[in-house]
C-alpha distance (Angstrom), angle and dihedral (degrees) to the residues before:
residue distance angle dihedral
M1 . . .
K2 3.86 . .
K3 3.80 115.5 .
V4 3.78 130.9 -118.4
D5 3.74 87.3 -115.1
S6 3.78 93.8 57.6
P7 3.79 111.1 128.9
I8 3.83 114.9 -97.1
L9 3.76 110.7 -128.5
A10 3.76 113.2 -127.8
I11 3.82 105.4 -163.1
N12 3.76 119.7 -159.5
T13 3.79 123.7 171.3
H14 3.86 98.6 166.4
A15 3.71 109.1 51.1
A16 3.85 124.9 -166.6
L17 3.72 140.3 -176.6
D18 3.81 108.0 -136.1
R19 3.77 114.8 -143.4
I20 3.87 111.2 -170.1
F21 3.80 119.1 -157.5
F22 3.78 117.7 -165.1
I23 3.76 112.7 -155.8
D24 3.81 133.2 161.1
R25 3.82 92.7 -121.2
F26 3.80 138.2 -30.8
I27 3.83 110.8 -105.8
P28 3.78 113.7 179.7
E29 3.82 119.2 -127.2
T30 3.78 93.6 16.7
H31 3.81 135.9 102.9
M32 3.76 109.4 -104.2
R33 3.76 127.9 -170.1
T34 3.80 127.4 -153.4
S35 3.72 122.4 -127.9
K36 3.81 90.0 -156.9
V37 3.87 140.4 1.4
V38 3.79 118.6 -156.4
D39 3.84 125.5 -174.4
A40 3.82 112.9 -151.4
I41 3.76 141.2 169.4
G42 3.77 112.7 -79.3
G43 3.79 138.5 -174.1
K44 3.72 113.3 80.9
G45 3.82 95.5 -110.3
L46 3.78 91.1 54.3
D47 3.75 91.2 46.0
V48 3.85 86.3 55.5
A49 3.82 88.0 53.0
A50 3.80 92.7 50.6
V51 3.74 91.7 53.5
L52 3.80 92.7 46.9
K53 3.83 88.3 52.8
S54 3.83 89.1 51.2
L55 3.83 88.8 50.6
E56 3.83 86.9 52.5
A57 3.75 86.4 -122.8
P58 3.81 120.5 150.4
V59 3.85 107.0 -98.5
Q60 3.76 139.8 174.1
A61 3.79 118.6 -173.5
I62 3.77 128.2 -163.0
S63 3.72 125.7 -171.8
F64 3.79 147.1 153.4
I65 3.80 113.5 -112.8
A66 3.83 139.2 176.0
G67 3.78 146.1 178.4
K68 3.75 136.8 -6.3
N69 3.74 93.9 -38.9
G70 3.93 85.6 52.3
E71 3.85 90.1 55.5
L72 3.80 90.2 53.5
L73 3.74 90.5 46.5
A74 3.76 92.8 47.4
D75 3.89 88.6 51.4
L76 3.80 90.1 54.3
L77 3.80 91.4 50.6
H78 3.81 90.8 49.0
Q79 3.87 91.5 47.8
K80 3.86 89.4 54.8
Q81 3.79 90.7 45.6
I82 3.86 94.1 -125.7
P83 3.74 112.8 163.6
T84 3.77 105.5 -122.6
D85 3.76 139.1 170.5
L86 3.83 106.5 -152.5
L87 3.78 119.5 -163.4
W88 3.83 105.7 -158.2
L89 3.78 120.8 -143.4
P90 3.82 137.1 -177.4
G91 3.77 114.8 -96.0
E92 3.77 129.7 36.9
T93 3.84 137.8 -56.2
R94 3.75 111.3 -116.5
L95 3.82 120.6 -104.7
A96 3.79 114.9 -130.9
N97 3.82 107.6 -158.3
V98 3.78 109.6 -158.6
I99 3.87 112.9 -167.2
I100 3.83 114.0 -159.2
E101 3.77 114.5 -165.7
T102 3.79 103.3 -159.1
E103 3.80 98.9 -167.3
L104 3.86 92.9 51.9
R105 3.80 95.1 35.6
R106 3.88 91.8 -133.1
H107 3.76 134.4 121.9
S108 3.85 135.7 -153.6
H109 3.77 136.2 -166.9
I110 3.71 131.6 -137.5
S111 3.77 113.0 178.0
T112 3.88 129.3 -171.9
T113 3.80 124.9 -142.7
G114 3.78 115.0 -94.8
Y115 3.75 141.2 -171.2
R116 3.81 126.4 -29.1
V117 3.85 123.0 -134.9
E118 3.82 129.0 -142.8
R119 3.80 125.6 -150.4
G120 3.77 89.6 -102.6
D121 3.78 89.7 56.9
C122 3.80 91.5 51.2
D123 3.91 89.7 50.6
R124 3.80 90.1 50.6
F125 3.78 90.0 51.9
L126 3.81 91.8 48.9
A127 3.83 91.4 49.2
R128 3.86 93.4 52.2
L129 3.82 91.2 43.3
A130 3.88 89.2 54.9
E131 3.83 89.5 57.2
L132 3.83 91.1 49.5
A133 3.71 94.7 43.7
A134 3.78 92.6 62.8
A135 3.75 90.0 75.8
A136 3.84 99.7 37.1
A137 3.82 133.8 92.4
W138 3.88 99.5 -174.8
A139 3.77 135.4 26.5
V140 3.77 132.3 -170.1
I141 3.82 117.8 -151.2
S142 3.79 110.5 -165.1
G143 3.82 138.1 175.8
S144 3.79 139.4 11.6
L145 3.72 127.7 -44.8
P146 3.79 118.8 -101.6
P147 3.79 120.1 -114.0
G148 3.81 110.2 -79.0
A149 3.82 97.5 28.8
P150 3.84 114.6 121.6
V151 3.66 113.7 -106.7
D152 3.83 90.9 -119.8
Y153 3.80 93.1 52.1
Y154 3.84 96.0 110.9
G155 3.85 87.4 52.7
E156 3.83 87.5 57.1
V157 3.78 90.6 49.1
I158 3.83 92.4 50.4
H159 3.83 92.1 45.7
L160 3.83 89.0 53.9
L161 3.81 92.9 46.6
H162 3.77 93.9 49.2
K163 3.75 91.1 54.1
H164 3.83 91.2 63.3
P165 3.18 87.1 38.5
V166 3.81 111.5 -107.8
Q167 3.76 126.7 154.8
V168 3.77 115.5 -129.4
L169 3.87 138.6 -146.6
I170 3.80 110.9 -168.9
D171 3.84 125.1 -163.3
T172 3.74 110.5 -177.5
I173 3.79 138.1 106.6
G174 3.78 147.3 -135.9
P175 3.83 123.8 13.1
A176 3.88 91.0 -13.9
L177 3.81 88.0 63.7
H178 3.77 95.9 41.7
E179 3.84 89.1 56.3
A180 3.80 92.6 43.5
L181 3.89 90.8 53.4
T182 3.80 88.4 67.1
E183 3.88 87.3 70.1
S184 3.83 93.2 51.9
P185 3.84 106.2 -124.8
E186 3.82 113.1 -156.6
I187 3.79 95.6 -125.5
V188 3.79 131.1 24.4
K189 3.81 117.8 -162.3
M190 3.78 131.6 -174.5
N191 3.81 143.3 137.8
R192 3.81 125.1 -106.3
L193 3.80 95.6 -101.3
E194 3.78 90.4 50.5
C195 3.81 90.6 48.5
C196 3.79 89.2 52.4
E197 3.81 90.7 51.2
T198 3.79 96.4 44.7
F199 3.83 102.1 40.4
G200 3.80 102.0 24.3
L201 3.81 93.4 -123.7
S202 3.83 133.9 122.2
A203 3.81 143.0 -174.7
A204 3.74 135.9 -173.1
T205 3.85 99.3 -124.1
L206 3.83 135.5 15.0
L207 3.86 92.1 -101.9
D208 3.76 90.7 51.2
W209 3.87 86.4 65.3
I210 3.80 92.9 69.5
E211 3.87 96.5 90.6
P212 3.86 94.9 40.4
V213 3.83 93.1 49.8
V214 3.81 92.3 47.6
G215 3.83 88.0 53.0
I216 3.83 89.8 50.2
M217 3.75 91.2 49.1
N218 3.80 92.6 50.2
R219 3.84 91.8 45.8
Y220 3.86 95.2 51.5
D221 3.85 98.8 27.9
I222 3.84 92.7 -119.2
R223 3.77 114.5 176.1
S224 3.84 100.2 -156.2
F225 3.77 132.7 6.1
I226 3.77 133.7 -167.4
L227 3.78 118.2 -162.4
T228 3.87 115.5 -174.5
G229 3.76 123.0 -156.5
G230 3.89 108.4 -177.4
S231 3.77 111.3 -126.3
E232 3.75 91.9 7.7
G233 3.81 91.2 64.4
F234 3.80 121.7 -131.8
L235 3.75 142.3 -66.8
A236 3.85 122.0 -128.1
F237 3.81 120.9 -161.9
T238 3.79 104.4 -167.5
P239 3.80 141.6 158.3
E240 3.85 87.5 -100.1
G241 3.75 95.3 52.2
I242 3.83 144.3 -76.4
Y243 3.76 114.6 -58.6
H244 3.84 137.7 -174.6
A245 3.83 114.5 -149.0
A246 3.74 122.0 -168.0
S247 3.84 141.2 169.4
P248 3.82 126.9 -149.8
R249 3.84 117.3 -85.2
L250 3.75 105.9 -80.6
Q251 3.80 133.7 -174.7
A252 3.76 99.0 -121.6
V253 3.83 120.0 -139.6
N254 3.81 94.5 -172.2
A255 3.85 120.9 -9.6
A256 3.85 94.1 -170.6
G257 3.73 109.2 120.8
A258 3.87 97.0 20.4
G259 3.83 91.1 116.8
D260 3.82 91.8 48.3
A261 3.84 87.2 54.2
V262 3.86 88.8 57.2
S263 3.82 89.5 55.2
A264 3.74 95.5 45.4
A265 3.85 97.7 47.3
L266 3.73 93.3 41.5
V267 3.75 96.0 54.3
H268 3.75 93.8 40.9
R269 3.82 93.2 52.8
L270 3.84 93.4 44.7
Q271 3.72 89.5 49.9
I272 3.85 93.5 55.4
G273 3.89 90.0 49.1
D274 3.76 105.8 -95.7
S275 3.85 118.7 151.3
W276 3.75 116.9 -109.9
E277 3.79 90.5 -102.3
Q278 3.81 92.5 52.7
A279 3.79 92.0 45.8
L280 3.76 91.1 49.0
K281 3.85 91.1 55.2
W282 3.78 89.5 55.1
A283 3.80 92.1 47.0
A284 3.83 91.5 52.2
A285 3.83 90.8 47.3
A286 3.80 94.1 49.3
S287 3.83 91.3 48.7
A288 3.80 91.4 49.2
A289 3.85 91.2 48.1
V290 3.81 91.1 52.5
V291 3.81 97.4 56.5
L292 3.83 90.3 58.0
T293 3.75 94.5 63.5
E294 3.86 132.5 73.6
A295 3.82 101.8 -128.7
T296 3.77 124.9 69.9
A297 3.78 114.2 -90.7
E298 3.91 89.9 -5.0
C299 3.81 117.9 152.5
S300 3.76 140.3 129.1
L301 3.77 133.5 -133.0
E302 3.78 89.7 -115.7
G303 3.83 90.4 54.7
I304 3.80 91.1 48.0
L305 3.82 92.3 49.9
E306 3.84 91.0 50.6
M307 3.78 88.8 54.2
L308 3.81 97.3 48.2
P309 3.83 96.2 81.6
R310 3.83 90.0 47.0
V311 3.78 98.3 56.2
S312 3.80 127.3 83.0
V313 3.77 132.8 -150.1
E314 3.82 116.3 -168.3
R315 3.75 125.4 -172.6
L316 3.77 109.6 -131.9
E317 3.84 103.2 178.7
């Protein structure tokens, strides 16, 4: 049996270097100056790895990477001492520009196009992942597929992981998720906008999503579902019941990576034996800690512990 200290696999196929620009506000057709520029780890799977490292959880990341941006990203991963298998490709790692308007407390994303993968690259990724999966009990698959990857690639990844066996949380959208659902991942996670895009449903408030999500779960035979809703917190549909998790109202510095913190903390706490309710408290606390920092998915264990007494988890059904 695999141990509670088995490394959690953070699987990332579409790497990014996040470059965060802090400005007062965006004013079109004017010259604007930044007060600060911060480079940070990008790509949702690598953001999950960064939060797991902050939680002092065992982690092993794996990612494609390329070019000069990839070298900067690799340096950031090394600085944070995140164990990472990097599969280098021709081309360039995409640059994800995050614009933080400090006066308006809002942020926007402008991403470049990055590397392209071939079938041989995907097979090489699977071969390395098979070696890593032998020691793992949980894996988190996060983010979009890179150009060139087959739409059912995450289904291939889950099929491989389940053979070892490794439990899976997946956080992706659209056709890639539809294909992945055929392999029955243990947990599906997304935000409200992504749920609208993927399943063609909508609801006015987060709590109004309960009936639509239950319908989705029944239709696709999904075991557990996490739906995040920004400042409204998140809903968790679990074998132990339906929960609403929330943190106190915070003035966010940079909300990028908050959803990835939910994935990281949830899987870590489930792996060590927490109940769903306990794990959800940690997930809410980690998400809240992330929004108070400048870099994407940046937090500390101390910051998460400070947030724990301030979050709430309510069982709804």
